[in-house]
C-alpha positions in Angstrom: 146.7 82.5 96.9 148.2 84.1 93.9 145.7 86.1 91.7 147.7 85.1 88.4 149.4 81.7 87.3 153.1 81.5 87.9 154.8 81.4 84.5 152.4 83.2 81.9 150.8 85.2 84.8 147.4 84.9 83.5 144.2 86.2 85.7 142.4 83.3 87.5 138.7 83.6 88.1 138.5 84.7 92.1 135.5 83.4 94.4 132.7 85.7 94.5 134.2 88.0 91.8 131.7 89.9 89.9 131.9 89.9 85.8 134.1 86.8 86.0 133.9 87.0 82.0 136.7 89.6 82.1 139.3 88.1 84.0 138.2 84.9 81.6 138.5 87.2 78.5 142.0 88.6 79.8 143.4 85.3 80.5 142.5 84.3 76.7 143.7 87.4 75.2 146.9 86.1 77.2 147.3 82.6 75.8 146.4 83.8 72.3 149.1 86.5 72.3 151.8 83.9 73.9 151.4 80.2 72.7 153.2 79.3 69.7 154.7 82.8 69.7 155.8 84.3 66.8 156.5 87.9 66.1 156.9 89.6 63.1 160.5 91.8 63.8 162.9 91.9 66.7 164.4 95.4 65.4 161.9 98.3 65.8 162.1 100.8 69.1 158.7 102.6 68.2 155.3 101.1 67.1 154.6 100.7 63.9 152.0 103.1 62.2 149.1 101.0 61.4 149.3 97.5 63.2 146.7 94.6 62.8 145.1 93.2 65.8 147.2 90.4 67.2 150.2 91.6 65.7 153.6 90.8 67.6 156.9 92.0 68.3 160.1 91.7 70.3 160.8 95.5 70.9 164.5 96.5 69.9 166.7 98.2 72.7 166.7 102.1 73.3 162.5 101.6 72.9 160.4 104.9 72.8 157.2 106.2 72.6 154.4 104.1 73.8 157.4 101.2 73.7 159.2 103.2 76.0 160.7 101.2 79.0 159.4 97.7 76.7 162.9 96.9 75.7 163.3 93.2 74.7 159.5 92.5 75.7 156.6 91.3 73.5 154.6 94.0 72.3 151.2 92.5 71.7 148.4 94.9 69.7 145.2 94.0 71.0 142.1 95.8 71.1 143.1 98.9 69.8 146.1 99.2 72.7 149.8 97.8 73.1 149.7 94.8 75.4 153.0 94.4 77.1 154.3 90.4 77.9 158.0 90.6 79.6 159.5 87.4 78.8 160.5 84.9 81.2 163.4 82.6 80.4 162.9 79.7 78.5 160.7 81.4 76.0 160.9 81.0 72.2 159.6 83.1 69.6 160.0 82.6 66.0 161.0 85.6 63.6 159.1 86.1 60.8 160.9 88.3 58.7 164.3 86.7 59.3 163.3 82.7 59.6 164.9 82.8 62.7 164.1 80.8 66.0 164.9 83.0 69.6 165.1 81.7 73.0 164.8 84.0 75.8 168.1 83.0 78.1 166.7 85.4 81.1 168.7 88.5 80.0 168.5 88.5 76.3 167.0 86.7 73.0 169.5 84.2 71.5 169.3 82.6 68.2 169.4 79.0 68.2 170.3 78.2 64.6 173.9 78.3 65.5 173.9 75.1 67.7 171.5 73.2 65.0 174.1 73.3 62.4 176.5 71.6 64.7 177.3 68.0 63.7 174.7 68.1 61.4 174.7 64.5 58.9 172.8 66.6 55.9 172.8 70.2 54.8 170.4 71.3 51.8 170.6 74.9 50.8 167.7 75.5 47.8 168.0 71.2 47.3 167.9 68.2 48.9 171.2 66.6 50.5 171.7 63.2 50.4 174.4 60.7 51.6 176.1 61.3 48.4 176.2 65.0 48.7 175.6 65.6 52.3 176.4 69.3 51.8 174.1 70.6 49.0 173.2 73.8 47.5 171.4 75.1 44.4 172.0 78.6 43.9 173.1 81.4 41.5 176.0 82.9 43.4 177.7 82.3 46.4 180.2 84.6 48.7 183.2 84.3 50.8 184.9 87.3 52.3 187.6 87.8 54.7 186.7 89.4 58.3 188.3 92.8 58.5 190.5 93.4 60.9 188.0 96.5 62.0 185.3 93.7 62.9 188.1 91.7 64.9 189.5 89.7 62.2 192.7 89.3 60.3 191.4 90.7 56.9 192.9 87.2 55.2 190.9 84.4 54.0 191.8 80.8 53.6 189.3 77.9 52.1 191.1 74.4 53.2 190.7 71.1 52.1 192.5 68.1 53.1 192.7 64.2 52.5 193.6 61.7 54.3 196.6 60.3 52.5 198.8 61.1 49.4 197.4 58.5 47.4 193.6 59.6 47.6 192.0 62.4 45.5 191.0 66.0 46.6 189.9 68.3 44.0 187.2 70.6 42.2 185.0 69.1 39.9 183.5 71.1 37.0 180.7 70.1 34.9 177.9 70.7 32.4 174.8 68.7 32.7 176.3 66.7 35.4 178.7 65.4 33.0 182.3 66.0 34.2 184.6 68.6 31.8 187.6 69.3 34.1 189.2 68.3 37.1 191.4 70.4 39.2 193.6 69.6 42.3 195.3 66.3 43.9 194.4 62.9 42.2 195.9 59.7 42.9 198.9 62.3 44.4 200.2 65.1 45.4 200.9 66.1 42.4 198.9 69.5 41.5 196.8 68.7 38.2 194.5 70.2 35.8 192.6 67.9 33.6 189.8 67.7 31.2 187.3 65.3 29.5 185.1 66.0 26.6 182.4 63.0 27.9 183.4 62.6 31.3 185.1 59.3 31.1 188.2 60.1 29.1 190.8 62.6 30.6 193.6 64.3 29.5 196.1 66.1 32.1 196.4 70.1 30.7 199.5 71.0 33.6 200.9 69.1 36.1 203.0 71.0 38.6 205.4 68.9 41.1 204.8 69.7 44.5 208.6 69.0 45.3 210.0 70.9 43.0 207.4 73.4 41.6 208.5 72.4 37.8 205.0 72.5 35.6 204.6 70.0 33.1 202.3 70.3 30.2 202.0 66.7 28.8 199.6 67.5 25.9 201.3 70.5 24.5 201.8 69.7 20.7 206.2 69.4 20.5 208.2 67.4 18.3 211.7 67.2 16.8 212.2 65.7 13.4 215.4 64.9 11.0 215.8 63.0 7.7 217.5 59.8 7.7 219.1 60.3 4.1 221.3 63.1 2.3 218.4 64.7 0.1 219.9 66.4 -3.2 218.5 69.3 -4.6 219.1 71.5 -7.7 220.2 75.0 -8.1 217.6 77.6 -7.8 215.1 75.1 -7.1 213.0 75.2 -3.6 212.7 71.6 -2.4 210.5 70.4 0.3 213.2 68.6 3.0 212.1 64.6 3.6 212.0 65.1 7.3 210.9 61.7 7.8 211.8 60.3 11.3 211.2 61.7 14.7 212.8 61.6 18.0 209.5 62.9 19.7 206.5 63.7 18.2 203.8 64.9 21.2 200.5 64.6 20.1 201.0 63.3 16.9 201.5 66.5 15.3 204.3 66.1 12.8 203.1 64.1 9.8 206.5 62.0 8.9 204.9 60.3 6.2 204.7 63.8 4.2 207.8 65.7 5.8 205.2 68.4 7.6 203.9 69.4 10.8 200.1 70.0 10.8 198.6 72.1 13.8 196.4 70.2 16.2 194.9 73.5 17.4 195.3 77.4 16.9 198.1 79.1 18.6 201.6 81.1 18.1 204.3 78.3 17.6 207.9 78.2 17.6 209.9 76.8 14.9 213.7 75.8 14.2 215.6 74.3 11.7 219.3 73.3 11.0 220.5 72.5 7.5 223.5 70.8 7.0 225.6 70.9 3.6 227.0 67.7 1.8 229.0 68.4 -1.5 227.9 67.5 -5.1 230.3 68.7 -7.5 231.6 71.6 -5.9 232.0 73.7 -2.9 230.7 77.1 -4.2 226.9 76.2 -3.3 225.0 78.8 -1.5 222.6 77.1 0.9 219.7 78.1 1.4 216.6 77.2 3.9 213.0 78.7 4.6 209.9 77.7 6.5 207.2 77.4 4.4 203.0 77.6 5.2 200.4 75.8 3.8 202.7 74.3 1.5 203.1 77.7 -0.4 203.9 81.0 1.9 207.0 81.6 2.9 206.8 82.5 6.5 208.3 86.1 7.5 211.6 85.7 9.3 212.7 82.0 8.5 214.7 82.3 5.6 218.4 82.0 5.5 221.3 81.8 3.7 225.4 81.1 3.4 227.4 82.3 1.0 231.0 81.9 0.2 233.0 78.2 0.1 231.3 75.5 1.9 233.0 72.5 4.0 230.8 69.3 3.5 229.3 68.0 6.5 230.7 70.9 8.5 228.8 73.8 7.3 225.1 74.4 8.6 222.6 76.9 8.8 220.2 77.5 11.2 216.6 78.9 10.8 214.1 80.2 13.4 210.8 81.5 13.8 207.3 82.0 15.5 204.2 81.8 13.6 200.3 82.2 14.0 198.6 79.2 12.5 195.1 78.4 12.5 194.1 74.2 13.4 195.4 72.4 10.6 197.8 74.5 9.0 200.6 73.0 7.8 204.9 73.8 8.1 207.4 72.4 6.1 210.7 73.0 5.9 212.7 73.8 2.3 215.9 74.1 1.2 217.7 75.0 -2.2 221.3 76.1 -3.4 222.6 79.0 -5.8 225.7 78.6 -8.0 225.9 74.8 -7.5 223.6 72.0 -6.6 224.1 69.9 -3.5 222.7 67.9 -0.7 221.2 68.9 3.0 223.1 65.5 4.8 221.2 62.8 6.6 220.9 62.8 10.1 222.1 66.4 10.6 219.3 68.0 8.9 216.4 68.3 11.4 213.2 70.5 12.1 212.0 71.2 16.0 208.7 72.8 16.9 206.2 73.6 20.1 203.2 75.2 20.9 204.5 78.6 22.8 200.8 80.1 23.4 
Protein backbone atom coordinates (compact mmCIF):
# COMPACT_ATOMS: atom_id res chain seq x y z
CA UNK A 1 0.00 0.00 0.00
CA UNK A 2 1.30 3.50 -0.95
CA UNK A 3 1.94 5.98 1.84
CA UNK A 4 0.61 8.93 -0.25
CA UNK A 5 -2.42 9.74 -2.42
CA UNK A 6 -2.17 9.21 -6.17
CA UNK A 7 -2.69 12.73 -7.54
CA UNK A 8 -1.65 15.28 -4.92
CA UNK A 9 0.76 13.00 -3.07
CA UNK A 10 -0.84 13.81 0.26
CA UNK A 11 0.73 11.63 3.01
CA UNK A 12 -1.48 8.98 4.60
CA UNK A 13 -1.70 8.49 8.35
CA UNK A 14 -0.41 4.95 8.75
CA UNK A 15 -1.48 2.36 11.31
CA UNK A 16 0.37 2.55 14.62
CA UNK A 17 2.09 5.75 13.43
CA UNK A 18 3.47 7.97 16.16
CA UNK A 19 2.82 11.73 16.03
CA UNK A 20 -0.03 11.36 13.55
CA UNK A 21 -0.60 15.11 13.64
CA UNK A 22 2.65 15.64 11.71
CA UNK A 23 1.38 13.64 8.73
CA UNK A 24 -2.05 15.23 8.95
CA UNK A 25 -0.64 18.76 9.05
CA UNK A 26 1.63 18.00 6.08
CA UNK A 27 -1.39 16.90 4.07
CA UNK A 28 -3.26 20.08 5.02
CA UNK A 29 -0.25 22.17 4.05
CA UNK A 30 -0.16 20.56 0.61
CA UNK A 31 -3.89 20.96 0.15
CA UNK A 32 -3.68 24.61 1.12
CA UNK A 33 -0.92 25.16 -1.41
CA UNK A 34 -2.51 23.29 -4.33
CA UNK A 35 -6.30 23.64 -4.14
CA UNK A 36 -7.60 26.67 -6.11
CA UNK A 37 -4.02 27.21 -7.31
CA UNK A 38 -3.11 30.86 -7.92
CA UNK A 39 0.52 31.91 -8.41
CA UNK A 40 2.04 35.36 -8.23
CA UNK A 41 4.34 34.99 -11.24
CA UNK A 42 5.60 32.41 -13.75
CA UNK A 43 8.80 34.02 -15.03
CA UNK A 44 11.12 34.15 -12.02
CA UNK A 45 14.13 31.82 -12.06
CA UNK A 46 15.32 32.62 -8.51
CA UNK A 47 13.33 32.98 -5.28
CA UNK A 48 12.21 36.52 -4.38
CA UNK A 49 13.96 38.21 -1.50
CA UNK A 50 11.17 38.55 1.05
CA UNK A 51 8.38 36.05 0.43
CA UNK A 52 5.19 35.96 2.48
CA UNK A 53 3.90 32.72 3.92
CA UNK A 54 1.68 31.05 1.36
CA UNK A 55 3.26 32.76 -1.70
CA UNK A 56 3.31 30.52 -4.76
CA UNK A 57 5.20 30.72 -8.04
CA UNK A 58 5.56 28.71 -11.21
CA UNK A 59 9.34 28.48 -11.50
CA UNK A 60 10.80 29.76 -14.76
CA UNK A 61 13.16 27.72 -16.95
CA UNK A 62 16.80 27.81 -15.88
CA UNK A 63 16.04 28.12 -12.17
CA UNK A 64 18.86 28.79 -9.69
CA UNK A 65 19.53 28.98 -5.94
CA UNK A 66 16.88 27.26 -3.82
CA UNK A 67 14.82 26.65 -6.96
CA UNK A 68 17.58 24.94 -8.94
CA UNK A 69 16.15 21.98 -10.82
CA UNK A 70 12.56 23.08 -10.15
CA UNK A 71 11.84 24.37 -13.67
CA UNK A 72 8.06 24.62 -14.29
CA UNK A 73 7.31 23.28 -10.82
CA UNK A 74 5.16 25.14 -8.31
CA UNK A 75 7.21 26.68 -5.48
CA UNK A 76 5.31 27.26 -2.21
CA UNK A 77 6.79 29.36 0.64
CA UNK A 78 5.55 27.85 3.87
CA UNK A 79 6.89 27.65 7.42
CA UNK A 80 10.02 29.57 6.42
CA UNK A 81 11.08 27.28 3.56
CA UNK A 82 10.35 26.63 -0.11
CA UNK A 83 8.31 23.53 -0.82
CA UNK A 84 8.46 21.96 -4.28
CA UNK A 85 5.15 20.87 -5.82
CA UNK A 86 5.73 18.99 -9.12
CA UNK A 87 2.76 19.58 -11.46
CA UNK A 88 0.70 16.82 -13.03
CA UNK A 89 -1.25 16.80 -16.28
CA UNK A 90 -4.41 18.87 -16.03
CA UNK A 91 -3.35 21.11 -13.16
CA UNK A 92 -4.67 24.64 -13.62
CA UNK A 93 -3.11 27.80 -12.24
CA UNK A 94 -4.17 31.44 -12.30
CA UNK A 95 -1.21 33.79 -12.92
CA UNK A 96 -2.04 36.90 -10.92
CA UNK A 97 0.37 39.41 -12.52
CA UNK A 98 -0.89 38.54 -16.04
CA UNK A 99 -4.55 37.75 -15.39
CA UNK A 100 -3.99 34.50 -17.27
CA UNK A 101 -5.25 30.96 -16.72
CA UNK A 102 -2.73 28.19 -17.46
CA UNK A 103 -3.05 24.43 -17.66
CA UNK A 104 -0.20 21.90 -17.40
CA UNK A 105 -0.25 19.51 -20.39
CA UNK A 106 2.27 17.06 -18.98
CA UNK A 107 5.35 18.91 -20.17
CA UNK A 108 4.66 22.67 -20.21
CA UNK A 109 2.18 25.20 -18.90
CA UNK A 110 -0.07 26.44 -21.73
CA UNK A 111 -2.53 29.32 -21.81
CA UNK A 112 -6.23 28.58 -21.99
CA UNK A 113 -7.25 32.07 -23.16
CA UNK A 114 -6.66 31.65 -26.95
CA UNK A 115 -8.99 28.68 -27.08
CA UNK A 116 -11.58 30.51 -25.02
CA UNK A 117 -11.65 33.37 -27.56
CA UNK A 118 -12.66 31.19 -30.50
CA UNK A 119 -16.22 31.57 -31.81
CA UNK A 120 -17.28 33.90 -29.03
CA UNK A 121 -20.71 35.50 -29.40
CA UNK A 122 -19.80 38.64 -27.40
CA UNK A 123 -16.53 40.32 -26.43
CA UNK A 124 -16.27 43.51 -24.42
CA UNK A 125 -13.01 45.28 -23.57
CA UNK A 126 -13.49 47.85 -20.84
CA UNK A 127 -17.22 47.88 -21.51
CA UNK A 128 -20.15 45.50 -22.04
CA UNK A 129 -20.83 44.06 -25.48
CA UNK A 130 -24.40 43.52 -26.64
CA UNK A 131 -26.32 42.14 -29.60
CA UNK A 132 -26.07 45.45 -31.51
CA UNK A 133 -22.31 45.70 -30.85
CA UNK A 134 -21.04 42.15 -30.20
CA UNK A 135 -17.46 43.43 -30.13
CA UNK A 136 -17.16 46.54 -27.97
CA UNK A 137 -14.09 48.33 -26.62
CA UNK A 138 -13.77 51.33 -24.34
CA UNK A 139 -10.21 52.63 -24.35
CA UNK A 140 -8.05 55.61 -25.27
CA UNK A 141 -5.67 54.08 -27.79
CA UNK A 142 -5.39 51.00 -29.99
CA UNK A 143 -2.47 49.70 -32.03
CA UNK A 144 -2.25 47.31 -34.95
CA UNK A 145 1.32 46.62 -36.06
CA UNK A 146 2.76 44.22 -38.60
CA UNK A 147 4.58 41.07 -37.53
CA UNK A 148 8.11 41.65 -38.77
CA UNK A 149 10.08 39.36 -41.05
CA UNK A 150 12.46 38.70 -38.14
CA UNK A 151 9.52 37.35 -36.14
CA UNK A 152 8.47 35.04 -38.94
CA UNK A 153 5.98 37.47 -40.45
CA UNK A 154 6.01 39.43 -43.71
CA UNK A 155 6.32 42.96 -42.34
CA UNK A 156 2.98 43.83 -43.98
CA UNK A 157 -0.38 44.49 -42.36
CA UNK A 158 -3.82 44.32 -43.98
CA UNK A 159 -7.09 45.14 -42.24
CA UNK A 160 -9.85 43.46 -44.24
CA UNK A 161 -13.55 44.32 -44.13
CA UNK A 162 -16.08 42.51 -46.29
CA UNK A 163 -19.77 42.87 -47.14
CA UNK A 164 -22.03 40.24 -48.66
CA UNK A 165 -23.20 42.13 -51.77
CA UNK A 166 -22.69 45.43 -53.58
CA UNK A 167 -26.04 46.77 -52.38
CA UNK A 168 -25.04 46.48 -48.71
CA UNK A 169 -23.14 48.92 -46.52
CA UNK A 170 -19.52 48.67 -45.40
CA UNK A 171 -17.59 51.42 -43.70
CA UNK A 172 -16.45 53.42 -40.74
CA UNK A 173 -18.83 55.54 -38.67
CA UNK A 174 -17.40 58.58 -36.86
CA UNK A 175 -19.47 60.05 -34.05
CA UNK A 176 -19.42 62.86 -31.48
CA UNK A 177 -21.54 62.15 -28.41
CA UNK A 178 -22.91 59.11 -30.30
CA UNK A 179 -24.25 61.35 -33.08
CA UNK A 180 -22.85 60.34 -36.48
CA UNK A 181 -20.79 63.10 -38.10
CA UNK A 182 -19.04 61.23 -40.92
CA UNK A 183 -19.20 57.98 -42.89
CA UNK A 184 -16.36 56.51 -44.94
CA UNK A 185 -16.74 53.39 -47.03
CA UNK A 186 -19.00 51.61 -49.50
CA UNK A 187 -22.64 52.51 -48.89
CA UNK A 188 -25.38 51.03 -51.05
CA UNK A 189 -22.88 50.35 -53.85
CA UNK A 190 -19.19 49.68 -54.47
CA UNK A 191 -18.42 53.38 -54.96
CA UNK A 192 -16.06 54.64 -52.26
CA UNK A 193 -17.69 57.58 -50.44
CA UNK A 194 -17.02 60.13 -47.76
CA UNK A 195 -20.23 61.61 -46.37
CA UNK A 196 -20.64 64.13 -43.55
CA UNK A 197 -23.52 65.26 -41.38
CA UNK A 198 -24.28 67.92 -38.79
CA UNK A 199 -27.12 66.04 -37.08
CA UNK A 200 -26.67 62.36 -37.93
CA UNK A 201 -29.74 62.41 -40.19
CA UNK A 202 -28.98 64.46 -43.32
CA UNK A 203 -25.75 63.44 -45.06
CA UNK A 204 -23.73 65.17 -47.80
CA UNK A 205 -21.20 63.43 -50.01
CA UNK A 206 -17.80 65.12 -49.83
CA UNK A 207 -16.32 62.91 -52.52
CA UNK A 208 -17.17 59.74 -54.43
CA UNK A 209 -14.60 57.52 -56.18
CA UNK A 210 -15.83 55.37 -59.08
CA UNK A 211 -14.40 51.90 -58.46
CA UNK A 212 -14.44 51.05 -62.18
CA UNK A 213 -12.40 54.07 -63.31
CA UNK A 214 -10.85 55.73 -60.27
CA UNK A 215 -12.45 59.03 -61.24
CA UNK A 216 -13.15 61.26 -58.23
CA UNK A 217 -16.29 63.35 -58.03
CA UNK A 218 -16.91 66.12 -55.50
CA UNK A 219 -20.69 66.55 -55.61
CA UNK A 220 -20.71 69.42 -53.10
CA UNK A 221 -17.90 71.41 -54.70
CA UNK A 222 -18.98 75.05 -55.27
CA UNK A 223 -18.84 75.70 -59.03
CA UNK A 224 -20.82 77.68 -61.54
CA UNK A 225 -21.00 78.85 -65.13
CA UNK A 226 -23.19 81.90 -65.81
CA UNK A 227 -23.95 84.31 -68.66
CA UNK A 228 -25.98 87.40 -69.58
CA UNK A 229 -29.03 86.99 -71.80
CA UNK A 230 -29.12 90.59 -73.02
CA UNK A 231 -26.73 93.11 -74.58
CA UNK A 232 -25.23 95.18 -71.75
CA UNK A 233 -24.65 98.80 -72.76
CA UNK A 234 -21.66 100.44 -71.02
CA UNK A 235 -20.52 104.03 -71.37
CA UNK A 236 -16.96 105.28 -71.88
CA UNK A 237 -14.67 105.10 -68.85
CA UNK A 238 -17.45 103.85 -66.57
CA UNK A 239 -16.77 100.55 -64.82
CA UNK A 240 -20.11 98.74 -64.80
CA UNK A 241 -21.19 95.40 -63.34
CA UNK A 242 -22.21 93.06 -66.17
CA UNK A 243 -25.73 91.71 -65.75
CA UNK A 244 -24.79 88.03 -65.52
CA UNK A 245 -28.31 86.78 -64.85
CA UNK A 246 -28.53 83.15 -66.03
CA UNK A 247 -26.59 79.98 -65.19
CA UNK A 248 -25.71 76.86 -67.16
CA UNK A 249 -25.00 75.18 -63.81
CA UNK A 250 -24.78 76.47 -60.29
CA UNK A 251 -23.67 73.82 -57.79
CA UNK A 252 -24.53 74.69 -54.18
CA UNK A 253 -26.34 77.81 -55.44
CA UNK A 254 -23.13 79.81 -55.04
CA UNK A 255 -23.91 82.18 -57.93
CA UNK A 256 -26.51 84.85 -57.10
CA UNK A 257 -28.09 85.54 -60.50
CA UNK A 258 -30.48 88.11 -59.01
CA UNK A 259 -27.52 90.27 -57.98
CA UNK A 260 -25.18 89.20 -60.82
CA UNK A 261 -22.39 87.96 -58.56
CA UNK A 262 -20.75 84.94 -56.98
CA UNK A 263 -21.02 84.54 -53.18
CA UNK A 264 -18.44 82.26 -51.52
CA UNK A 265 -20.31 79.59 -49.49
CA UNK A 266 -17.12 78.65 -47.62
CA UNK A 267 -13.65 80.08 -47.26
CA UNK A 268 -11.02 78.81 -49.68
CA UNK A 269 -9.10 79.34 -52.89
CA UNK A 270 -11.21 79.82 -56.02
CA UNK A 271 -10.41 79.87 -59.74
CA UNK A 272 -12.42 82.34 -61.84
CA UNK A 273 -12.71 83.06 -65.54
CA UNK A 274 -14.75 85.30 -67.81
CA UNK A 275 -15.40 85.96 -71.49
CA UNK A 276 -16.41 89.45 -72.70
CA UNK A 277 -17.75 89.62 -76.28
CA UNK A 278 -17.76 93.04 -77.97
CA UNK A 279 -20.82 94.40 -79.78
CA UNK A 280 -20.61 97.74 -81.57
CA UNK A 281 -22.76 100.74 -80.73
CA UNK A 282 -21.57 103.57 -82.96
CA UNK A 283 -17.85 102.97 -83.51
CA UNK A 284 -15.55 99.94 -83.68
CA UNK A 285 -12.70 102.01 -82.21
CA UNK A 286 -13.90 101.19 -78.68
CA UNK A 287 -11.23 99.84 -76.34
CA UNK A 288 -12.81 96.95 -74.41
CA UNK A 289 -11.79 96.40 -70.78
CA UNK A 290 -12.79 93.81 -68.17
CA UNK A 291 -11.97 92.86 -64.59
CA UNK A 292 -13.17 90.84 -61.60
CA UNK A 293 -14.04 92.77 -58.46
CA UNK A 294 -14.06 91.60 -54.83
CA UNK A 295 -16.93 92.73 -52.62
CA UNK A 296 -18.05 95.35 -55.15
CA UNK A 297 -15.01 97.61 -54.75
CA UNK A 298 -11.57 95.94 -54.99
CA UNK A 299 -10.12 94.81 -58.30
CA UNK A 300 -8.71 91.30 -57.94
CA UNK A 301 -5.04 91.40 -58.88
CA UNK A 302 -4.36 89.61 -62.15
CA UNK A 303 -7.93 89.79 -63.42
CA UNK A 304 -7.69 92.99 -65.48
CA UNK A 305 -7.57 92.87 -69.28
CA UNK A 306 -7.98 95.18 -72.32
CA UNK A 307 -8.17 94.82 -76.08
CA UNK A 308 -7.17 97.87 -78.14
CA UNK A 309 -7.46 98.59 -81.83
CA UNK A 310 -10.43 98.30 -84.15
CA UNK A 311 -12.90 95.60 -83.08
CA UNK A 312 -15.12 93.34 -85.08
CA UNK A 313 -18.62 93.43 -83.69
CA UNK A 314 -19.72 90.13 -82.04
CA UNK A 315 -16.40 88.49 -82.96
CA UNK A 316 -13.81 90.24 -80.80
CA UNK A 317 -13.57 88.73 -77.32
CA UNK A 318 -11.55 89.33 -74.15
CA UNK A 319 -10.73 86.41 -71.81
CA UNK A 320 -9.94 86.87 -68.12
CA UNK A 321 -8.71 84.32 -65.59
CA UNK A 322 -7.35 84.50 -62.05
CA UNK A 323 -7.35 82.87 -58.61
CA UNK A 324 -8.49 84.45 -55.36
CA UNK A 325 -8.49 83.51 -51.69
CA UNK A 326 -11.95 84.25 -50.31
CA UNK A 327 -13.58 84.30 -46.91
CA UNK A 328 -17.07 82.91 -46.49
CA UNK A 329 -19.57 85.47 -47.78
CA UNK A 330 -17.11 87.34 -50.03
CA UNK A 331 -18.56 88.33 -53.40
CA UNK A 332 -16.98 88.43 -56.86
CA UNK A 333 -18.53 90.17 -59.86
CA UNK A 334 -17.59 90.80 -63.48
CA UNK A 335 -17.21 94.45 -64.55
CA UNK A 336 -16.53 96.03 -67.94
CA UNK A 337 -15.96 99.40 -69.53
CA UNK A 338 -14.78 101.02 -72.79
CA UNK A 339 -12.26 103.67 -73.75
CA UNK A 340 -12.52 105.91 -76.81
CA UNK A 341 -16.09 104.83 -77.61
CA UNK A 342 -18.98 103.18 -75.87
CA UNK A 343 -20.34 99.77 -76.74
CA UNK A 344 -22.11 96.63 -75.62
CA UNK A 345 -21.10 93.41 -73.99
CA UNK A 346 -22.97 90.92 -76.13
CA UNK A 347 -25.73 88.62 -74.88
CA UNK A 348 -25.26 84.84 -74.47
CA UNK A 349 -21.48 84.89 -75.10
CA UNK A 350 -20.47 87.22 -72.27
CA UNK A 351 -20.01 84.79 -69.41
CA UNK A 352 -18.50 84.27 -65.97
CA UNK A 353 -17.44 80.99 -64.30
CA UNK A 354 -15.69 79.75 -61.18
CA UNK A 355 -14.84 76.75 -59.02
CA UNK A 356 -13.34 76.11 -55.59
CA UNK A 357 -9.88 74.55 -55.96
CA UNK A 358 -8.54 74.56 -52.43
